[in-house]
C-alpha positions as CSV (number, residue, x, y, z in Angstrom):
1,M,7.9,-38.1,-110.4
2,P,5.5,-36.4,-112.7
3,M,2.1,-35.6,-111.6
4,Q,-0.6,-37.5,-113.2
5,Q,-3.6,-35.5,-115.3
6,N,-6.2,-36.7,-112.8
7,E,-4.4,-35.4,-109.7
8,L,-4.0,-31.9,-111.5
9,E,-7.9,-32.1,-112.0
10,R,-8.8,-33.4,-108.4
11,L,-6.7,-30.7,-106.8
12,I,-8.3,-27.6,-108.8
13,K,-11.6,-29.1,-108.7
14,E,-11.2,-29.5,-104.8
15,A,-10.5,-25.6,-104.8
16,F,-13.1,-24.8,-107.0
17,P,-16.1,-27.3,-106.8
18,D,-18.2,-25.6,-109.6
19,A,-15.2,-25.5,-111.9
20,R,-15.2,-26.8,-115.8
21,I,-11.8,-28.1,-116.1
22,E,-10.1,-29.1,-119.5
23,I,-6.7,-30.4,-119.2
24,R,-4.2,-31.2,-121.9
25,D,-0.7,-33.0,-121.5
26,L,1.3,-31.1,-124.0
27,A,4.4,-33.5,-124.3
28,G,3.2,-36.6,-123.1
29,D,5.5,-36.5,-120.0
30,G,3.3,-35.6,-117.3
31,D,5.3,-32.4,-116.6
32,H,3.9,-30.1,-118.9
33,Y,0.1,-29.3,-119.1
34,A,-2.3,-26.7,-120.5
35,A,-5.5,-26.3,-118.6
36,H,-8.6,-24.2,-119.1
37,V,-10.3,-23.3,-115.9
38,V,-14.1,-21.7,-115.8
39,S,-15.2,-20.9,-112.5
40,S,-17.7,-18.4,-110.7
41,A,-14.9,-17.8,-107.8
42,F,-13.2,-15.9,-110.5
43,I,-15.9,-13.2,-110.7
44,G,-14.4,-9.7,-109.6
45,K,-11.0,-10.8,-110.0
46,N,-8.2,-9.9,-112.8
47,R,-6.6,-12.5,-114.9
48,V,-3.5,-12.3,-112.5
49,Q,-5.3,-13.0,-109.4
50,Q,-7.3,-16.1,-110.9
51,H,-4.2,-17.6,-112.1
52,Q,-2.6,-17.1,-108.7
53,M,-5.5,-18.6,-107.3
54,V,-5.0,-21.7,-109.4
55,Y,-1.6,-21.9,-108.4
56,S,-2.6,-22.0,-105.0
57,A,-4.9,-24.7,-105.4
58,L,-2.0,-26.9,-106.7
59,Q,-0.6,-26.8,-103.0
60,G,3.2,-26.1,-104.0
61,Q,3.3,-28.5,-106.7
62,M,3.9,-26.1,-109.5
63,G,7.4,-25.9,-110.2
64,D,8.2,-29.3,-108.1
65,V,6.2,-32.1,-109.4
66,L,4.6,-30.1,-112.0
67,H,7.2,-28.3,-114.1
68,A,5.0,-26.2,-116.7
69,L,1.5,-25.3,-116.8
70,A,-0.2,-23.3,-119.7
71,L,-3.3,-21.6,-117.8
72,T,-6.0,-20.1,-118.9
73,T,-9.3,-19.1,-116.8
74,A,-12.6,-17.5,-117.2
75,I,-15.7,-17.0,-115.3
76,P,-18.8,-18.6,-116.4
77,Q,-20.8,-16.9,-119.4
78,D,-24.0,-18.7,-119.1
């Protein structure tokens, strides 16, 4: 069963309450998403560490319910 977009957003928001999140369903199948996550939790972390933090927030769903995630992360610029 595919992951719903709102569930993906909920898991990320739960781990990063201050996050600004943009999610797009790339194939319309609930299995292939692109996500852009901006959070102050990423300050001082390199890009790999930031991505690991987001994958951790998905609680093992990556590769199971969620097949593919094109992920970009950033720290707030304001």
